[in-house]
N, C-alpha and C positions, 0 to 999 in steps of 0.2 A: 538496286532494288531490293526490299525486304521480302522473308518469305510469303507475306501475304499476296504483295504486288504479283509475285513470280509464277504464283499457283493461280489467283483469278485470271490471268493473263490466257492460261491455260484452259479455264472450265468456262470462260465464255466463249470458248471458241463453238461455232454449230457444230461442228464434228464431236467435242465432248457431249453435247446435250443428245446426240443423235446415239453414241455411243451406250448413255446412262437407258435413252429410251429403249433400247434393245434390250436391256435386262429387266423381266417381268417378273423373275420370281427370286427363291434363294441364291445368295452369291453361292455358297458352298456348303457343305452337310454340318460343317461348325456352327455356321448362324442358324439351320435348323435346328440344330440341337441344342442350344442356349437359348431360343424362343419358346422350343417345348418344353423346356426345362422352368421358365418363368409364366407358364400357360396357365394353370391355377391360381398363382398367386397375383395375377394381372387384370383376372375374369371381371368386369362391371367398375374399374376404376379407370380415371381419367389418364390417357397415355400423351407425353409428350416427346416430338420424332424429329432431333435436331439432325440437320444437313440432309433435308427431306429430299433435295435435288428436282430431278422430274416427277418423282413420285412414285418409286420402285417400292417402297414400303406402306404404301398408306392401304390396299387391299387388306396385308397381312395383319398389320398392326391396328389398322380401327377396329378390326374382328376381333381381335385379341382381347380390348378392352373395351372403352368408352369415352365421349368426350373429346376427341381425339382432337390433336393440335400439332402441327408441322411446322416447323421453323428452317429456313435458310439466311444465309447471308449474302447471297447474290441475286441481285433483281433479277437477273434473266434467267434463275432458276425457278425466284417464285412466280414470275410469270409463265412459263412452262408449266409448270405445275397447277396452276392454277386455272390455265385453261384445258387440262389434261382431267384435271378433278376438281369441278365447280364446285360438288358438293362437299369437300373438304377445307376446312379451315387451316388456311396456311397464311404464314406472317414474316416479314422480312425482319431478323434480327441473328442477334451473332451470341454463341454458345457461351462465348469467353466473359459476356454480360446480360444476361437475358433480361434487360429493361422491362418491365411490366408484368412480366411473369410471376405469378405470386410463391411464395413461399411455402413448403409443405403442401403441396397441391395433387401430385402426382403419383400413381399407382405404378407405372411404368414410365421408366424415360429410356429411350435410346438412341444411341449414334450408331450407325451400322456404316458397313464398307470402310471401315480405318477414316471415318471423315474427323476422328479427333488428332489423328495425326498431320492433319493440313494446317495446323499453328507450330509456332516455336514452342520449346520447352516452358518458358515461363506463362505460355497461353495455356497450355495443354493442362496445367496446374488449376489455373484458372477456371476450365471448364469444367474439371472434377470436382470444384468448389462450389460450380453454379449449378450442378447435377445434385450434388447433395444437397443443396438448399432448397431446391423444388422437390424433392423427391419426399414423399411420406415416409414416415416411420415405419409403417406396415409393406413400404413399396420395394422396388430393385429397379437397379440400373443394367443396364444390358448396353456393350459395344465392342467393337472390334479394332486390334491394333497390331502394328506391323512387329516382327518380332525381329530383334536386334542379332540374334544370335541363327536367325534362318537365312536360307538361299536368298531370298529378297534383297537385302543388306547386300550380298555379297555380288549380285549381279553386276553387269560391267558391258557396254554396249559392243565393244568388239567379240563379245562371246554370243553365239549365234542363240537364237530362244525360237524355234519350230516346234508346232504343236504336230505330236507322233500320228502318223497314218498309216495303214496298208497298201494304200493307192499310190504305186513309184509317181504317176505324174502331179496328183495333187502333194505328195512330198517336195517334188523337184518346182514346183512351183511355191511352193510354201521358203522353199531355202530362198530362191530367187528373190522373192520380195522380201525376206530378211536381208539380204546382201543389200539390197537397192536403200534400203533405209538406214542402213550403217552410218553413213556419212552424215546424217540429218541426226540420227541419235547420239553420234557421237560428239556432234557439237553442240547441242541440248545439253549435257551431261558434262560437259566440260565447263560451259556457262554455268550451270546450277554447284558443280562441285566446288565452285570459287566461296561458294555461301554456306559450306558444309561447316558443322559445328559437331563436337562431342564433349559428353560430360559423363560422369560415373551411373554406367548401367543404359546407357541413352543417347542418340546420334539425331542431327538432322543432315539429311543425304537426299542427293536425286534418286529418285525411284524411276524405274523403267515402265510404267504406264505411260501412256500418250507420247511415245517415243521420248521417255526421260523430260516429260514436261511439267514433273511436279516435283517440288522439295519436301521430304516428309519426315516424320518425326518415327525415329524406331525405338525400340525400349526391349528389356529384359522382362522375362516374367517376373522375376525376382523382384526389378526396381517398379516394376506395377504393382505385385505387393505392398511395397512399400509405401507410394503415391497412395494407392487408395487407404491405407491406413490412416495417412496424414491428413486424407481429406475427409475420415469419419465415413470412409464407405467402404471398412475394413470387416464387416460383419458377414461371414459364411460365403466367400468368396472362393466360386467355381470357373476352370478354365477348361475351353473346349479349343481342338487343333482346327483348322481349315478343312485337312485335306478329306477326313475319314468323321471329322464331328466324332473322335474321341475326348474324354475328359484326359487332361493332362495334371499334375500336380508338381508343386515346388521342387527344383532339382531333378528332374527328370530331362532326358536328351531333348532338345528344342532346334538341334540343328538342322533338321529337314523339313522345320514348321516356318511357313512363310509368315504366318499372321496366325492371332488367336483370339477366340470368343470370351469377351468377361462376362459373368453375371456377380453382382455385388450389391449388398446389402448394408445400408446405413447401420450404424452402431446404435 
């Protein structure tokens, strides 16, 4: 199975859609900071929302700009999104080949929640090229991506991941839950690990989300800068880290940053 097939088998589960439905606002402070930065530039311009899923981003992005279009490559997600947001325009499509989407059309192109990391390395480069094709010269591209140098890439199923709490009984329950899912996590990690690949400044490897049900692309900050430049999106690039929404610069220590949010302008 390739990366597409492996990830689709996870995201088409009802549990994955329920998990997405539970998210109703920004994923993290970094996403808020990135969208705040482009708010004025995107105002009253058409918006393209890639990887829309079940529609978490529709309320925030449709208000940010105008003439909203949401796209997802999973029919199940498109169906669920249309049911939740009947007034929004939602289409089935693939960010690697946005057939039927006009060039130089959108003032804001957004691919949130590390959606660009769902495809392999060559597919990722095609996504960047397509975003450049459809964005206007005075527009902006926003997306989030997993950090190769950060903790998400280093996670392993035998390391307990427990959300902290001051309540002893709640903590004990969380530890017990994490231990109980460890065999499943290990089995899925081992299955996906067989499909892992690496290149200069990037890697495709298992991600702990959905109990290691996703094979994801990771990249360094410098590699992302180089890819943006090659795609024609290297104008005035800004990065925000996920935890606090602080701006980060090339060369900074990113070892504690799980992912970063990118704001890029076409050249």
